C-alpha positions in Angstrom: 15.4 -10.4 1.4 12.2 -12.4 1.7 10.0 -12.1 4.8 8.8 -15.2 6.8 5.2 -16.0 6.1 3.2 -13.3 7.8 -0.2 -13.6 9.3 -2.4 -11.2 11.2 -1.0 -8.0 9.7 -2.7 -5.5 7.5 -0.8 -5.1 4.2 0.2 -1.5 5.0 1.6 -2.6 8.4 3.6 -5.3 6.7 5.0 -2.9 4.2 5.8 -0.5 7.0 7.7 -3.1 9.1 9.3 -5.0 6.2 9.8 -2.2 3.7 13.5 -3.1 3.3 12.6 -6.6 2.0 12.3 -7.4 -1.7 9.5 -9.8 -1.2 6.7 -9.7 1.4 4.8 -13.0 1.8 1.8 -13.9 3.8 -2.0 -14.0 4.2 -3.4 -10.4 3.9 -7.0 -9.1 3.8 -8.0 -6.0 1.9 -11.2 -4.0 2.0 -12.9 -2.6 -1.1 -10.9 0.4 -2.5 -7.5 -0.5 -0.9 -4.5 -1.1 -3.1 -0.8 -1.7 -2.9 1.7 1.1 -3.6 2.3 1.3 -7.3 5.9 0.5 -7.1 5.2 -3.0 -5.7 4.7 -6.0 -8.0 1.7 -8.0 -6.9 1.4 -11.7 -7.6 -1.3 -14.4 -6.8 -1.7 -18.0 -7.6 -5.0 -19.9 -7.9 -5.5 -23.5 -7.3 -7.7 -26.1 -9.0 -10.8 -25.5 -6.9 -11.6 -29.2 -6.8 -8.3 -30.0 -5.1 -8.4 -26.9 -3.0 -11.8 -28.0 -1.6 -10.4 -31.4 -0.6 -7.3 -29.7 0.8 -9.4 -27.5 3.0 -11.2 -30.5 4.6 -8.1 -32.8 5.0 -6.0 -29.9 6.4 -8.6 -29.6 9.2 -8.7 -33.4 9.7 -5.0 -34.1 9.5 -3.0 -31.0 10.2 -4.8 -28.7 12.8 -4.0 -29.9 16.3 -6.9 -30.4 18.7 -5.4 -27.8 21.0 -5.6 -25.0 18.4 -9.0 -25.9 16.8 -11.8 -23.5 16.9 -15.4 -24.7 17.4 -16.1 -25.2 13.7 -12.9 -27.2 13.2 -13.6 -29.4 16.1 -17.0 -30.2 14.6 -15.6 -30.9 11.2 -13.0 -33.3 12.6 -15.8 -35.6 13.7 -17.3 -35.6 10.2 -16.7 -37.7 7.1 -15.9 -36.0 3.9 -19.4 -36.5 2.6 -20.9 -35.1 5.8 -18.7 -32.1 5.6 -19.5 -31.4 1.9 -23.2 -31.4 2.8 -22.9 -29.6 6.1 -24.8 -26.3 5.7 -22.2 -24.1 7.4 -19.0 -25.8 6.2 -20.3 -26.1 2.6 -20.9 -22.3 2.5 -17.3 -21.8 3.6 -16.2 -23.9 0.6 -18.6 -22.4 -2.0 -16.6 -20.6 -4.7 -14.1 -19.6 -2.0 -11.6 -18.1 -4.5 -14.1 -16.1 -6.5 -15.6 -14.7 -3.3 -12.1 -13.6 -2.2 -11.3 -11.7 -5.4 -14.8 -10.2 -5.9 -14.6 -8.8 -2.3 -12.2 -6.2 -3.6 -15.3 -4.5 -5.1 -18.3 -5.8 -3.2 -18.9 -6.1 0.5 -21.1 -9.3 0.3 -19.9 -11.1 -2.9 -21.4 -14.4 -1.6 -24.9 -12.9 -2.2 -24.2 -12.1 -5.9 -25.5 -14.2 -8.7 -23.0 -16.6 -10.3 -22.5 -14.4 -13.4 -22.1 -11.2 -11.2 -19.7 -13.0 -8.9 -17.6 -14.3 -11.8 -17.4 -10.8 -13.4 -16.2 -9.1 -10.2 -13.8 -12.0 -9.4 -12.2 -11.6 -12.8 -11.9 -7.9 -12.3 -10.2 -8.6 -8.9 -7.8 -11.0 -10.5 -7.0 -8.4 -13.2 -5.6 -6.1 -10.5 -2.5 -8.4 -10.1 0.6 -8.0 -12.3 1.4 -11.7 -12.1 -1.3 -14.4 -12.1 -0.6 -18.1 -12.0 -2.1 -21.5 -11.1 -0.6 -24.0 -8.7 -0.7 -26.7 -11.3 1.8 -24.7 -13.4 3.9 -23.5 -10.5 7.3 -24.3 -12.1 6.4 -22.1 -15.1 5.3 -19.3 -12.7 8.6 -19.5 -10.9 10.5 -19.1 -14.1 8.6 -15.9 -14.7 9.5 -14.7 -11.2 13.1 -15.5 -11.8 13.1 -13.4 -15.0 11.3 -10.4 -13.5 13.5 -10.2 -10.4 16.8 -11.4 -12.0 17.0 -14.5 -9.8 19.8 -16.8 -10.8 18.8 -19.8 -12.9 20.3 -22.3 -10.4 17.9 -21.3 -7.7 15.2 -24.0 -7.3 11.9 -24.0 -5.6 11.5 -26.2 -2.5 8.3 -28.1 -2.9 6.2 -29.4 0.0 2.5 -29.9 0.7 1.2 -30.2 4.3 -2.0 -31.8 3.1 -0.4 -34.3 0.7 -1.8 -37.3 2.6 -5.3 -37.1 1.3 -7.6 -38.4 -1.5 -7.5 -36.7 -4.9 -10.6 -35.5 -6.7 -10.2 -38.3 -9.4 -10.4 -40.9 -6.6 -13.7 -39.8 -5.2 -17.1 -41.4 -5.8 -19.0 -39.7 -8.6 -21.6 -38.2 -6.3 -19.0 -36.5 -4.2 -17.3 -35.2 -7.4 -20.6 -33.7 -8.5 -21.1 -32.1 -5.1 -17.6 -30.4 -5.2 -18.3 -29.2 -8.8 -21.6 -27.8 -7.6 -19.8 -25.9 -4.8 -17.0 -24.6 -7.0 -18.8 -23.8 -10.3 -17.7 -20.2 -10.4 -14.3 -21.0 -9.0 -13.7 -23.4 -11.9 -14.4 -20.6 -14.4 -12.1 -18.2 -12.5 -9.4 -20.9 -12.4 -9.6 -21.3 -16.2 -9.4 -17.5 -16.5 -6.3 -17.5 -14.4 -4.7 -20.0 -16.8 -5.5 -17.7 -19.6 -4.0 -14.7 -17.8 -0.8 -16.6 -17.2 -0.4 -17.2 -20.9 -1.5 -13.8 -22.1 -0.3 -11.5 -19.3 2.1 -13.1 -16.9 4.4 -14.7 -19.4 4.8 -11.4 -21.2 5.1 -9.2 -18.1 7.8 -6.6 -18.3 8.1 -4.3 -15.3 8.4 -1.1 -17.4 6.5 1.0 -15.0 8.7 0.0 -12.1 11.9 0.7 -14.1 10.5 4.1 -15.0 9.8 4.8 -11.3 13.3 3.9 -10.4 14.7 6.1 -13.2 12.5 8.9 -12.1 13.7 8.6 -8.6 17.4 8.5 -9.6 17.2 11.3 -12.2 14.6 13.5 -10.6 15.3 17.1 -11.6 16.6 19.3 -8.8 14.7 22.5 -8.1 16.0 25.4 -10.1 18.9 27.0 -8.4 20.0 29.4 -7.2 16.8 30.4 -5.4 16.6 33.2 -2.9 12.9 33.5 -2.0 12.6 36.7 0.0 9.5 38.4 1.4 8.6 41.4 -0.8 9.6 43.9 1.8 12.9 42.0 2.4 12.0 40.9 5.9 12.2 37.0 5.5 14.5 34.7 3.5 13.5 31.1 2.9 16.4 28.7 3.5 14.8 25.3 2.8 11.6 23.3 2.7 11.8 19.6 3.4 9.2 16.8 3.8 10.1 13.7 5.8 8.7 10.4 6.9 8.4 9.6 10.6 8.9 5.9 10.0 11.9 6.3 7.7 13.3 9.8 8.1 16.2 9.1 5.7 13.9 8.1 2.8 11.5 10.4 0.9 9.0 7.5 0.8 5.6 7.6 2.5 3.0 4.9 3.2 -0.7 5.5 3.0 -1.9 7.2 6.2 1.6 7.8 7.5 2.4 11.0 9.2 4.6 13.4 7.2 6.5 16.4 8.5 6.7 19.4 6.3 9.5 21.8 7.6 9.8 25.4 6.5 13.2 26.8 7.5 13.8 30.5 7.2 15.8 33.5 8.3 14.3 36.7 9.7 15.9 39.8 8.1 13.7 42.1 10.1 11.6 41.9 13.3 8.1 40.6 12.7 5.6 40.6 15.5 2.7 38.9 13.7 3.9 36.3 11.2 1.8 33.6 9.5 3.3 30.6 7.7 1.1 28.2 5.7 1.1 25.5 3.1 -1.4 24.2 0.5 -1.5 21.0 -1.6 -2.6 21.1 -5.2 -3.1 18.3 -7.7 -1.2 18.5 -10.9 -4.5 19.3 -12.6 -4.7 22.5 -10.6 -7.3 21.2 -8.1 -6.8 22.6 -4.6 -6.7 19.6 -2.2 -5.9 21.2 1.2 -4.5 24.3 2.9 -3.7 25.4 6.5 -1.6 28.0 8.2 -0.2 28.8 11.7 -2.9 31.5 12.3 -5.7 29.0 11.7 -4.0 26.6 14.0 -4.0 29.1 16.8 -0.3 29.9 16.7 1.0 33.5 16.9 4.5 33.8 15.7 7.1 36.5 16.3 10.6 36.6 15.0 13.7 38.8 15.5 16.1 40.0 12.8 19.1 37.7 12.3 17.4 34.7 13.8 16.9 31.4 12.0 13.6 29.6 12.6 11.6 26.6 11.4 7.9 25.7 11.4 6.8 22.1 11.2 3.5 20.9 9.8 2.6 17.3 10.6 -0.2 15.7 8.6 -1.4 12.3 7.5 -0.4 11.4 3.9 -3.9 10.5 2.7 -3.5 11.3 -1.0 -4.7 9.5 -4.1 -3.1 8.7 -7.5 -1.4 11.6 -9.2 1.3 14.3 -8.9 1.0 17.1 -6.4 2.6 20.5 -5.6 3.2 21.6 -2.1 3.0 25.4 -1.9 4.5 27.5 0.9 3.4 31.0 1.8 4.0 33.6 4.5 2.6 37.0 5.4 2.7 39.6 8.0 -0.5 41.5 8.2 -1.6 41.8 4.5 1.9 41.5 3.0 2.8 38.2 1.2 6.3 37.0 0.3 6.8 34.6 -2.6 9.2 32.9 -4.9 8.6 30.0 -7.2 11.1 27.2 -6.7 9.5 25.1 -9.4 8.9 28.0 -11.8 5.7 29.3 -13.3 3.7 32.3 -12.4 2.7 31.6 -8.8 2.4 33.8 -5.9 3.8 31.3 -3.5 6.7 29.0 -3.0 6.3 25.7 -4.9 8.0 22.5 -3.8 7.8 19.8 -6.4 6.6 16.4 -5.2 5.6 13.2 -7.0 3.0 10.8 -5.8 2.4 7.4 -7.3 -0.7 5.7 -6.1 -0.4 5.7 -2.3 3.4 6.1 -2.3 4.8 9.7 -2.1 8.3 10.5 -3.2 9.3 14.1 -2.5 12.2 16.1 -3.7 12.4 19.5 -2.0 14.5 22.6 -2.4 
């Protein structure tokens, strides 16, 4: 139930391909404003930046084959550690590497920020994670993971380090130690903050929100039944409204940007020569998000009495945090038919859906 280490995928692509796995592992890049679906638990581990800096250099020297080296790696392979630490290009790659990564969630060029601004945004980035640890306390972090995911006690972590054959920070000459501390001054503060988060947040983490989501999914109230929404003049009868995923048709679960299909299935009780079917999306606060109908899409519909028909609306699931209502309406000329599946004084069909962050779960009548 754990993926192999993934590289080169956007996080939403990884979730789409490996949505059936309990744990998705890999190197992923985010752009400011992006976030994981709310029903995923996110975890990150920081490393002592002094040792991480040395690891970066010795990994290039010892573990990247010449055949797969890029131009910069080939250049670094010919340098001593001291030359690399003072090389203008490579030293910028090392400078507060971890702080720049986490601050980039909120700023497009974090390497241009002042140290205090960089640290503030990096801490804010780290705060986005449910579980934060440090490599130097990895065993303790694993114990938290076991508890959160109900992993048996006898499961043990396999330890290895591909850059273990290298000098340690404590073995370096003092002037090189000072150079590394200069390059990682903000990273050191962030690493200390990660230690604090492990003690104050990670150790005490209880996935209540996720349990609540599971309970909500399993005990979601059915739409009030029986429902017989019929056009006011008795010419149409709504049979069902469904919303489905193209990637996983059997699951009412949507990924950000995924195409969803909203199907309106109905029976014609009379002949209608000019029928319009439409839908609108409203936030739980009452804010109107979007609406469209077949007439605006350039479709002219005609139905015959006794026939059963469906209309499919396909749209990208680009919705933010919150709960939404999908409202269905139909009219012929100026006449409108309506019935409220979810109750309330509405002049349209309402289908209750729930949206959590970028993850839509829909229960439709």
